[in-house]
MARLUM-491987 format. One line per 3 residues: number of its first residue (from 1); for each residue x, y, z of C-alpha. Coordinates in steps of 0.1 Angstrom, whole numbers, plus 5000, padded with zeros to 4 digits. Layout:
NUM	X:Y:Z ~ ...
END
This chain:
1	5282:0992:6866 ~ 5246:0970:6883 ~ 5227:0953:6863
4	5188:0952:6863 ~ 5172:0918:6870 ~ 5141:0923:6852
7	5166:0945:6831 ~ 5191:0938:6806 ~ 5207:0972:6808
10	5228:0978:6833 ~ 5216:1005:6865 ~ 5229:1038:6866
13	5234:1060:6898 ~ 5221:1092:6877 ~ 5196:1076:6864
16	5179:1062:6897 ~ 5187:1101:6910 ~ 5166:1110:6884
19	5141:1095:6888 ~ 5140:1100:6927 ~ 5139:1142:6915
22	5110:1131:6894 ~ 5086:1115:6913 ~ 5096:1138:6942
25	5083:1163:6917 ~ 5048:1142:6910 ~ 5046:1142:6950
28	5042:1181:6945 ~ 5021:1186:6921 ~ 4998:1161:6931
31	4996:1181:6965 ~ 4996:1215:6944 ~ 4968:1205:6923
34	4990:1220:6895 ~ 5000:1207:6862 ~ 5034:1193:6853
37	5050:1175:6825 ~ 5061:1143:6834 ~ 5068:1133:6799
40	5102:1134:6805 ~ 5120:1116:6772 ~ 5144:1085:6783
43	5169:1085:6804 ~ 5193:1086:6779 ~ 5181:1118:6769
46	5183:1137:6804 ~ 5220:1127:6803 ~ 5229:1136:6767
49	5244:1166:6782 ~ 5271:1149:6800 ~ 5288:1132:6766
52	5314:1155:6766 ~ 5317:1153:6809 ~ 5342:1115:6806
55	5316:1096:6820 ~ 5313:1059:6808 ~ 5277:1045:6804
58	5269:1011:6791 ~ 5237:1014:6768 ~ 5220:0990:6756
61	5233:0988:6720 ~ 5273:0988:6736 ~ 5294:1009:6757
64	5290:1043:6756 ~ 5327:1064:6757 ~ 5312:1104:6766
67	5346:1122:6761 ~ 5360:1148:6789 ~ 5368:1145:6820
70	5341:1145:6837 ~ 5342:1127:6872 ~ 5312:1117:6895
73	5314:1145:6925 ~ 5304:1114:6954 ~ 5314:1076:6950
76	5281:1058:6944 ~ 5271:1035:6974 ~ 5279:0999:6973
79	5267:0967:6994 ~ 5282:0973:7033 ~ 5288:1016:7026
82	5268:1036:7042 ~ 5264:1072:7035 ~ 5277:1099:7057
85	5252:1114:7078 ~ 5222:1084:7073 ~ 5219:1053:7096
88	5202:1031:7073 ~ 5222:1008:7045 ~ 5221:1017:7011
91	5213:0983:6992 ~ 5234:0977:6960 ~ 5209:0961:6941
94	5172:0978:6929 ~ 5142:0965:6939 ~ 5124:0942:6919
97	5094:0964:6911 ~ 5105:0992:6894 ~ 5084:1021:6902
100	5055:1032:6879 ~ 5072:1062:6872 ~ 5102:1048:6859
103	5103:1049:6820 ~ 5124:1024:6797 ~ 5133:1043:6761
106	5118:1023:6730 ~ 5145:1007:6713 ~ 5134:1006:6679
109	5127:1043:6685 ~ 5150:1076:6691 ~ 5139:1098:6717
112	5124:1129:6706 ~ 5122:1155:6731 ~ 5102:1186:6714
115	5071:1154:6713 ~ 5065:1156:6752 ~ 5031:1151:6761
118	5016:1173:6791 ~ 4995:1163:6814 ~ 4977:1169:6847
121	4989:1160:6878 ~ 4959:1146:6899 ~ 4947:1169:6930
124	4959:1137:6957 ~ 4987:1119:6961 ~ 4977:1082:6950
127	5000:1049:6954 ~ 5022:1046:6921 ~ 5006:1010:6914
130	5031:0982:6913 ~ 5039:0962:6876 ~ 5044:0929:6877
133	5077:0908:6880 ~ 5090:0898:6846 ~ 5077:0928:6830
136	5089:0962:6818 ~ 5078:0990:6838 ~ 5067:1017:6814
139	5055:1047:6828 ~ 5023:1063:6822 ~ 5010:1097:6827
142	4973:1095:6844 ~ 4954:1126:6825 ~ 4932:1140:6857
145	4901:1157:6848 ~ 4898:1193:6863 ~ 4863:1214:6864
148	4863:1241:6844 ~ 4857:1274:6856 ~ 4835:1292:6839
151	4830:1332:6844 ~ 4800:1346:6847 ~ 4792:1359:6813
154	4797:1320:6803 ~ 4774:1309:6824 ~ 4747:1333:6809
157	4720:1313:6789 ~ 4725:1313:6751 ~ 4756:1316:6749
160	4778:1292:6728 ~ 4808:1270:6738 ~ 4831:1301:6721
163	4817:1322:6744 ~ 4793:1338:6712 ~ 4764:1354:6726
166	4730:1345:6711 ~ 4705:1360:6733 ~ 4711:1392:6746
169	4704:1406:6781 ~ 4673:1426:6778 ~ 4674:1459:6779
172	4653:1479:6810 ~ 4637:1499:6784 ~ 4629:1468:6755
175	4611:1451:6786 ~ 4591:1485:6788 ~ 4580:1486:6754
178	4575:1447:6754 ~ 4550:1450:6782 ~ 4530:1480:6770
181	4525:1459:6734 ~ 4513:1434:6753 ~ 4489:1453:6774
184	4478:1470:6744 ~ 4472:1436:6725 ~ 4453:1426:6750
187	4433:1454:6755 ~ 4430:1455:6717 ~ 4411:1419:6722
190	4398:1425:6749 ~ 4376:1458:6733 ~ 4370:1437:6702
193	4351:1410:6723 ~ 4332:1439:6735 ~ 4322:1454:6709
196	4312:1424:6694 ~ 4285:1419:6721 ~ 4272:1450:6717
199	4269:1446:6680 ~ 4243:1415:6684 ~ 4224:1436:6707
202	4218:1456:6677 ~ 4186:1444:6657 ~ 4193:1436:6621
205	4170:1436:6595 ~ 4183:1428:6558 ~ 4188:1456:6531
208	4157:1460:6512 ~ 4151:1467:6479 ~ 4165:1498:6466
211	4150:1516:6430 ~ 4176:1551:6432 ~ 4213:1541:6448
214	4229:1566:6420 ~ 4234:1600:6440 ~ 4261:1620:6419
217	4273:1633:6460 ~ 4297:1605:6467 ~ 4328:1600:6480
220	4352:1576:6495 ~ 4359:1600:6523 ~ 4324:1604:6535
223	4299:1583:6552 ~ 4267:1588:6553 ~ 4241:1572:6580
226	4205:1579:6584 ~ 4192:1586:6617 ~ 4154:1583:6621
229	4133:1588:6650 ~ 4095:1580:6648 ~ 4067:1585:6674
232	4058:1548:6674 ~ 4065:1523:6700 ~ 4088:1501:6672
235	4095:1495:6638 ~ 4068:1479:6625 ~ 4045:1505:6632
238	4059:1528:6600 ~ 4045:1561:6612 ~ 4056:1594:6604
241	4089:1597:6610 ~ 4093:1632:6628 ~ 4133:1630:6632
244	4153:1625:6597 ~ 4188:1637:6603 ~ 4216:1624:6580
247	4252:1623:6598 ~ 4279:1629:6572 ~ 4315:1619:6589
250	4343:1636:6559 ~ 4374:1618:6576 ~ 4397:1646:6547
253	4384:1674:6561 ~ 4376:1656:6597 ~ 4346:1669:6604
256	4311:1653:6612 ~ 4276:1675:6599 ~ 4243:1667:6612
259	4218:1676:6583 ~ 4187:1682:6594 ~ 4160:1673:6566
262	4125:1692:6574 ~ 4093:1669:6579 ~ 4069:1690:6559
265	4093:1691:6525 ~ 4071:1690:6499 ~ 4092:1661:6477
268	4080:1636:6450 ~ 4087:1601:6463 ~ 4097:1576:6438
271	4106:1539:6445 ~ 4094:1508:6460 ~ 4063:1503:6489
274	4060:1478:6513 ~ 4041:1452:6488 ~ 4069:1457:6461
277	4048:1479:6440 ~ 4062:1511:6421 ~ 4057:1539:6443
280	4057:1578:6421 ~ 4034:1602:6437 ~ 4047:1639:6454
283	4039:1644:6496 ~ 4056:1655:6530 ~ 4091:1640:6531
286	4080:1626:6566 ~ 4051:1604:6543 ~ 4075:1586:6533
289	4086:1560:6557 ~ 4047:1551:6561 ~ 4048:1543:6525
292	4080:1520:6519 ~ 4097:1521:6553 ~ 4137:1528:6552
295	4144:1516:6515 ~ 4119:1543:6498 ~ 4123:1571:6526
298	4162:1569:6512 ~ 4160:1566:6477 ~ 4136:1594:6481
301	4160:1616:6497 ~ 4184:1606:6472 ~ 4162:1611:6441
304	4155:1649:6453 ~ 4189:1659:6466 ~ 4213:1633:6445
307	4230:1623:6476 ~ 4244:1587:6480 ~ 4226:1573:6513
310	4234:1532:6520 ~ 4224:1531:6557 ~ 4199:1535:6581
313	4200:1532:6616 ~ 4164:1538:6637 ~ 4155:1542:6671
316	4116:1551:6681 ~ 4112:1583:6712 ~ 4103:1559:6735
319	4142:1543:6733 ~ 4154:1576:6736 ~ 4141:1581:6769
322	4165:1548:6781 ~ 4194:1564:6764 ~ 4192:1599:6782
325	4192:1578:6813 ~ 4214:1557:6810 ~ 4246:1580:6812
328	4220:1604:6839 ~ 4208:1624:6820 ~ 4221:1657:6801
331	4227:1699:6811 ~ 4206:1720:6788 ~ 4196:1755:6790
334	4160:1753:6791 ~ 4140:1790:6788 ~ 4109:1795:6809
337	4086:1798:6776 ~ 4101:1762:6768 ~ 4100:1748:6802
340	4055:1756:6797 ~ 4058:1745:6763 ~ 4072:1712:6773
343	4044:1699:6793 ~ 4015:1690:6764 ~ 4042:1663:6751
346	4056:1650:6784 ~ 4019:1643:6793 ~ 4014:1624:6761
349	4047:1607:6767 ~ 4038:1597:6807 ~ 4006:1580:6789
352	4024:1559:6769 ~ 4047:1551:6803 ~ 4024:1541:6820
355	4031:1569:6849 ~ 4011:1601:6865 ~ 4006:1632:6833
358	4024:1655:6862 ~ 4053:1637:6863 ~ 4088:1650:6849
361	4067:1684:6847 ~ 4090:1718:6845 ~ 4076:1744:6867
364	4103:1770:6856 ~ 4140:1773:6832 ~ 4173:1774:6837
367	4201:1756:6837 ~ 4188:1722:6841 ~ 4198:1689:6837
370	4171:1670:6823 ~ 4163:1627:6825 ~ 4152:1613:6797
373	4112:1619:6793 ~ 4121:1656:6800 ~ 4149:1655:6769
376	4122:1639:6748 ~ 4099:1661:6757 ~ 4125:1690:6750
379	4134:1679:6712 ~ 4096:1674:6702 ~ 4088:1713:6714
382	4073:1725:6681 ~ 4049:1753:6690 ~ 4080:1774:6706
385	4098:1797:6684 ~ 4099:1788:6648 ~ 4078:1759:6645
388	4096:1735:6630 ~ 4129:1749:6620 ~ 4136:1755:6659
391	4120:1720:6666 ~ 4153:1703:6642 ~ 4179:1727:6660
394	4166:1713:6695 ~ 4170:1673:6686 ~ 4204:1683:6674
397	4216:1700:6703 ~ 4201:1672:6725 ~ 4226:1642:6700
400	4257:1666:6706 ~ 4249:1665:6744 ~ 4249:1630:6746
403	4277:1630:6724 ~ 4295:1652:6752 ~ 4282:1636:6777
406	4296:1601:6769 ~ 4331:1620:6764 ~ 4334:1630:6796
409	4322:1597:6813 ~ 4337:1571:6829 ~ 4342:1535:6817
412	4307:1517:6839 ~ 4284:1547:6823 ~ 4301:1542:6787
415	4294:1507:6788 ~ 4258:1510:6803 ~ 4254:1536:6773
418	4268:1513:6750 ~ 4247:1481:6759 ~ 4209:1510:6761
421	4222:1524:6727 ~ 4229:1489:6705 ~ 4200:1469:6725
424	4174:1503:6712 ~ 4192:1503:6671 ~ 4173:1486:6645
427	4195:1490:6607 ~ 4202:1473:6579 ~ 4243:1474:6585
430	4253:1442:6586 ~ 4280:1430:6616 ~ 4311:1436:6597
433	4297:1473:6581 ~ 4288:1486:6623 ~ 4320:1471:6634
436	4341:1491:6608 ~ 4315:1519:6616 ~ 4323:1518:6658
439	4361:1521:6650 ~ 4354:1555:6625 ~ 4331:1569:6654
442	4362:1563:6678 ~ 4381:1582:6656 ~ 4362:1606:6648
445	4354:1620:6685 ~ 4375:1649:6682 ~ 4363:1659:6650
448	4344:1692:6645 ~ 4314:1685:6653 ~ 4288:1711:6625
451	4253:1713:6622 ~ 4233:1724:6587 ~ 4194:1725:6581
454	4176:1713:6549 ~ 4160:1735:6535 ~ 4185:1767:6546
457	4168:1802:6551 ~ 4156:1819:6518 ~ 4152:1778:6498
460	4123:1772:6510 ~ 4089:1791:6505 ~ 4053:1782:6525
463	4026:1761:6505 ~ 3991:1746:6503 ~ 3988:1709:6493
466	3954:1697:6492 ~ 3942:1704:6535 ~ 3982:1706:6549
469	4007:1730:6548 ~ 4040:1727:6531 ~ 4070:1734:6527
472	4083:1743:6486 ~ 4115:1743:6488 ~ 4144:1750:6460
475	4159:1716:6445 ~ 4192:1731:6433 ~ 4198:1751:6460
478	4195:1724:6487 ~ 4218:1700:6462 ~ 4246:1729:6462
481	4244:1735:6497 ~ 4247:1696:6502 ~ 4275:1694:6477
484	4297:1727:6495 ~ 4290:1717:6530 ~ 4295:1682:6531
487	4318:1673:6498 ~ 4342:1701:6493
END
């Protein structure tokens, strides 16, 4: 039996056949790109099944004599012999350089077939490296890195290596609501910025000294704001107030009530005047503003009618003209008598406005669209109907018409109206109070509008005090009416 020159181990023909088959399998695996277990163990393990076949194999430790009657089927070719159907001579000796795929069993450890390593075959066929002479050629299977194939789900953003999804794909409905929320948030911020701009146009005055602020008609559900209208050019003139309307918003009952206080009511005016001096006298209600401004007027109302009033908004009549014109006028049903009675106040207004006296005069009544000048004359009309009683009704009617017109107007008209109103108002409320009041006004647009007059029918009598005619009122009856209509 031949021996390898580089190894004392004898050359066995079956070992050579095994190595050739192993190389052939390696080439096949390299061409197909598959994975093949190239660690097949030692040659002794490969032919361990022949122990009972009777073949003779000389191991490095000595001669091994297997038992059995196995005989090789063909003769090993020697030098000079030629195998059948082959024209190439077969050399007796193995080449000096052992192939890289050959493995020699380490002598210090027995082979363990269960510990085979699995490696990946190369995608392309590569020539085996040659080992240096004089050294044992040890076959080492070189692992081939292959790109892991990922499916569509694993390639989604937000997945861990184990395939667990951390961010789910957005659902269309969820995306829709997110978009709506973002748009609403942007609109909310924009509207607040616009509201802040409007509020900055208002003329603010500090809260003056008050004397009476303990009215028993008080509730957290009711907000009272006193609307003051005067025929003067501005609030610094302190003229008589022909319009005094208490605007009460009841969020529990969802009502907005406009209560007109008749200007000729004979009441006790008690509080502080403009110089801070105590005032205690009897006079018409509309003269309280002349003595001590808005603070004395609120004190007089709270002292006589026992209702809490802390905030006021002042507007002069000529600013009222601009407010009505900003929304394009209001629709009012005017009688022929009222159209004729509007001429005196309108000529007076034209004089202050610096225009011809016949401007905007009405020749007849009907369902008319009144501009600012005409609407003001309609609200000031006193001598048609039941004198001042009918006039307060017209004033409340005009305010209601303005609110209804704003509700149905386009955004540009509403913006023009808001700029006009806020730039012509004077108030004692802070910006924070005005912002809160604006929110309340928005939510109260659909509240029921109610109208009230003080004194009511049967709660007053005509009187004369000095040289002026007055309304002598039943104070207790007025208080009870306010309690039932505004707080019950």
